[in-house]
N, C-alpha and C positions, 0 to 999 in steps of 0.2 A: 504494499500499499503506500501512496505517496504521502508525504509529511503534511499534517493539517493542524499541528498544535501551535504554541505561541512562536513566531518566528524570530523575534529579537532574542529570546532565551536560547533557541537552538544556535543562532549565529554565535553568541558568546560561549556557549559550550563548545564549539567546533573552533572558535576563534578565527572564523574568516565569514566574509558575508556571502553566504551561499545562495542568496536571492538576487543579489544584483542591484536592488534599488538603493539609492544615495542614503535613505534614512538608516539603513542598518549599518553602512560604513559609518555615520556619525555616532551611532550607539557604541560601535566598538570602539571608537577613537575616545570615547568618553568613559566606558566601562569594560576595559579589555581582561576581565577576570571571569571564571566559570560562575553561572548562576548558582544562587542558592544561600542559606544563611550562613554568614561567616565566612563568604567564599573568597577571601583575599588569597593573595599569591602563598602566603606563610601556611595556609591552613587547606591548600588544594591537595597535599599529598603526593606522592610519586605514582604516576601512572604505568602499569605493567606494560610488557611489550605487546601483549596480546591485546590489551585495551588501547593502546596506539594504533594496532593494526585495525581492530573494529572500528574505531573512531574514523580512520581513514576512509575505510570503506563506506561508511555511512554518509561522511562527507562527501565523497564523490558521487554517490546515488542521489543524494539530494541536491548538489550542484545541477546535476543533469536532469533532475526531477523524474527518475524512473523507479520502477517496483524493484522489490528484492530479487524476484524472481528473473525480471529483464535483465537485472546488473549481473547476475550469476550466469545467465546465458551467454552474455557479452564475454565475460571472463572465460567460459569454456571455449567459445570460437577463438579467442585471442591466444589462447594457450595452444590450440592446433595450428596457427600461424607459424611462419619461420620468423625469426627475430626475437626481440625481448618482449616477454609477455605483457608486462606493464605497459609499455609503449602501444603494443597491439590495442590493448584494452582501451586506451586513451583516444587512439586513432578511430577506433569504432564508433564512441561516443561523439567525437567532433564531427564525424560524417552524418550523423542524425539529421533530418530535415529540418526539425524545430531549432537545433543548434546553428545550423548554417544561417536560417533565418535571422537568429539573434546576433550572431557574430557579424554579420553583413549590415547591421544597424537598423533593420527593418522594425524591430521590436526593442523595448526597453529592458526586459528580462525574458529569461528562457520560459518562464511561465506564460508570458504574453505571446511569444512566439508559437508555444504549442497550440494556444487557442486559435491563433491566426491560420494555422496549418489545418486544425481540426473542421474550422468553418469554411474551408476551401478557398482561401485567399489567393492561392498560387496555382501555377500550371507548371508541370514538370516535363519538360521536353514537348510542350505543346498540349499535354493531356492534364485534366484535373487530378488533383491529388488532395487527400486529407488524412494521411497517415505520418503523425510525427517522427515516428520510430524509422522510417524508411530511410535507407543508408544511400547517399549520393556516390556517384563515381566520377572519374574525369570525363569530361565530354558532356556532361549533364548540364542543362540549362533550366534555370528556374525563374519564373516571370509572375509578377502580380497579374491578376486577372484583368481585362480591360476595363470593367465597370467598376473597379475599384481604386484605379491610379488616380483619380480626381477626388477620393472621398477624404473627408477630414482627417481621418486616421493616418492616411499616406501623403496629404497634399504637401507638407512641409519638408519631405525627405530630400527634395532637390536643394534644400538650403544647408544640409549636412555637408562636412567634408567626405569624400569617398575614402573609406577605410575599411579594409578587410586584410585577413590573413594572406599570405603570398601564394597559398593554393586556391584562391577564390579570386575571381574579376568581378566587381560589383560596380553597377550603374544605378544610383539611387534615383536620379532624375527619370530614368526609363522603367525603373522597377526590374532591373534585370539582375540576377546572379548567375555567373559561369563558373564550373568547377573545372580548374585547371590542372590539378593533381591531386594526389592524396597528401594530407596533412603532414609536413615534416616534423621531426622532433621539436623543433622550436615554436612550431605552431600549437603544440598540445596545451591543454590547460596548466597554468603553472601553479596553481594553488594546491595541486595533488600530487602527493608522494605515492606514485604508483606500485613502488617496489614494496611498500607496507601491505598494499592490497594482494600483491603477489604472496607475501609471506602469510597473510591471513587465510588465504585458499590453500595454502600448502601445507597446512598443520595436520 
């Protein structure tokens, strides 16, 4: 199940803004300690190796907004690929359709991008798509549906500076995302220590 509890409390427990919106970054800058009574740095105690691994796995799952079962399935697929399993795992997560919409600046948060895809706001290679978990590949082209390009939700995109990871080509004014390559190591989510997740599943 996806997390539906107190978001600020979760960000403080994980020590990172897993939801993307600015208000949680501000909360962390003010109260960068774990939640709970007397949860100051002196009273937090030492986290076990297993605890660190579990926390990192939970953090990655919540950052990308996917269920426990989905996450485990991604890990099993990553373990079968050549190369480092941790990098393979993050590469699968980066290629999710909802994540591509998010990192291309069409959405403020991954949660919002998931809703956009669910509601059929985009065409993939000219065809309607509404599956956030779909993995993009080099050569794919994602485009806003014509009827939404002038909607209030997307009208101001042209005013943003085009910014995207090197593996994507984004034209915000035209509402187009092109997949140029697979994500390189430098394109992967920086807040996640994937090796801890590998260690968690290797126990």
